[in-house]
N, C-alpha and C positions, 0 to 999 in steps of 0.2 A: 504494500500500500504506500502510495506517495506521501511524503511528509505533509503536504498541504491538506490532503484528505484526512490524515490522522489529526491534524490541528482542528479541522472542521468538526470531527467527531468529538474531540475533547470539548470544544465550545458547546456543542449540542448537549452533551452530558451535563456540563455545568449549568447551562441555561435551563435544562429540564429541572435541575435542583432548585433553581431560582423560582421557576413557575410553581413548584409544589410547596415552597416554603411559606411560613406565616408572614403576617404584615410587618413583623419586626426585622425582616430580611434587609440586609445592607448589600447593595450591588456595586461592584467596582465600576467607576467611571473611567474607562480606559482612555478617553480623550484627554483627561486631565491627570493621568497617573504615569509615572515613569519609574523604570528600573535602570540604573546606570552602573557601569563598571569601568575600571581604569586599567589599561595595559601599560607596562613600563618596559621599554626596549633599550638595549645598549646601556643599561645601568642608570640612565638619568632622563630619558625622554618619555614623559607620561602623556597619554591621550585618553580622553573620556569617550566612551561608547554607550549606546543605549539599545533597548528593545522597544519596538514600536507597536507591538500587538500583545495585549494582556487581557485576560478575562478572569473574573473571580467574584467572590461573595463572602459575607459572614452571615450564617443562618441564625435562627431564633434561639438556638442553644449555644451560640458562640463559636461554632466551628467555622474556621476561616480556611478558604481555599483560593489560591491564585495560580493560574497556569500562564506560562510565558512561552510564546511562539518563538523558538530559537531561530527560525528562518527570518524573523523580523529584525535581526541584529542590524544596527546602523552605525557604521564607523566613519561615514562621510566619504569613503573611497570605495566605489563599486567593486573593484577587483578584490579588495580586502574583505568586503562583505562576503563575496563568493568563497574566498579561502577560509574565512571563519566558519561558514556553514559546512563546507566540505571537509576541511582538514582538522578543524578544532572540535566543533560540536557534532560533526557527522550527523547532520539533521535527517539524512535519508533513513537512518536507523533510530535516531533519538531526537525527534522533532520538538519535544516539549520538555520544559522544566516545570515542576510543580512544587508549590509551597503549601504546607498545611500547618495549622496551629489551632489552639483553643483559647478563646477570650472569655472571661467571666461575663455572663449576661448582665449582672448588676453593674459591672464596669461600663459596658456598652450603654446602659441606660443613663448612667451618670454623664458619660461623654455626650450623649445626645442632647443633654441639657446644658451644653456649652462648658462642660468641665474639661480639664487638661490633666493628662497623666504621662509621666515619663517612667519607663520601666525597661527591663530586659525581657524580651519575649522569646521563649523557646519555640523553635519551628523545626519542622522536618523538611529538608530540601531533597527532592529527587531529581537527579541530573545524570545523564549519560549512563543510565542503567544502575546507578548507585544511589543510596539514600543515606543522609547524614543529619544528625541533630546539630543545629546551629543556633546560637543565642544572638538575637538581633536587638541592639539598643534602639528603642523607638520612643518617640513622643507622639501622643495622639490627642486631638482636641476636637470638640464639636464646633462647627462653624455656624450653627443655626440653620433653619430651613431644611432640616433633615439631612445634613451632610456631616461627614466625619473625615478628618484628614489624619493620616498616619504617615510619619516619615522617620527615617533613621536619624537619631540624634547625633550619631557619628558613624563614619564608615565601618563596616565589618569586613573582615578578611576571609576569603575563601582560598583554599589551597587546591591547585589543579590536581595534585596527586590523590586527594581524597575522593575524586570522582573519575579516576583513571584517564585524566586528560593531559598527563605530562607528555605522552607521545604526540598529541595534537599540538602542544606548545612547540615541541621540537620540529614538527613538520612545518609549522608556520615560520619558525626561525630560519630553517633551511631555504624555503622557497622565497623568503624575503631577503636573504643574504645578510641577516643580522648577526651580531656577536652574541646577543642574549635577549631573551624575553623572560620576565619574571614569572614564576609559577605561583606567586602570591598575588591575589587579585582583590583590590578594594572594591566594595560594592556599596551603593547607596540606593535608597528607594524613597519615593514620595507618592503616596496612594490616596486617592479620593474615593470614598464610598458614599452612596446616596441611599437613603432609607426607602424601601419599597412600600 
């Protein structure tokens, strides 16, 4: 199955969950949400990249799910986008990264009333056929009118080796003729949820 078809299936499953959830459902506004990561090459050259296609929700019992379309990676250089898809993420086999977590419903209710919380949120990240527990420092606050903003209060670091991506890093290094690419990847997120 082509990766685009797999992504459409993931979206359909998540949206089906949205349709069956109670009115306390929070749906991710993908137009106003971003997940960014930083690559560092040759020891000192840092560049910020992003994913342009996300889908997700928080349901009435606080279960959070976000799926990231890895084919939507945007580095601002088309050939590099292609190399990231083919050599690093291998989106033909692993088209999607998923994040799951649990948020206390009482906390969501407090946030919906314009409260603010800064905490460390344990999440499960599934990427490239591997799953790892990651602690993400986040700040969340209600913006009024049924919106909830969640963003990383500081970057969190993912290690390529934790997801069997070191060979992908090396493949990128070789094809680009670089001396090095860091296998430690800083990530930030800025997510907007709207109450259904």
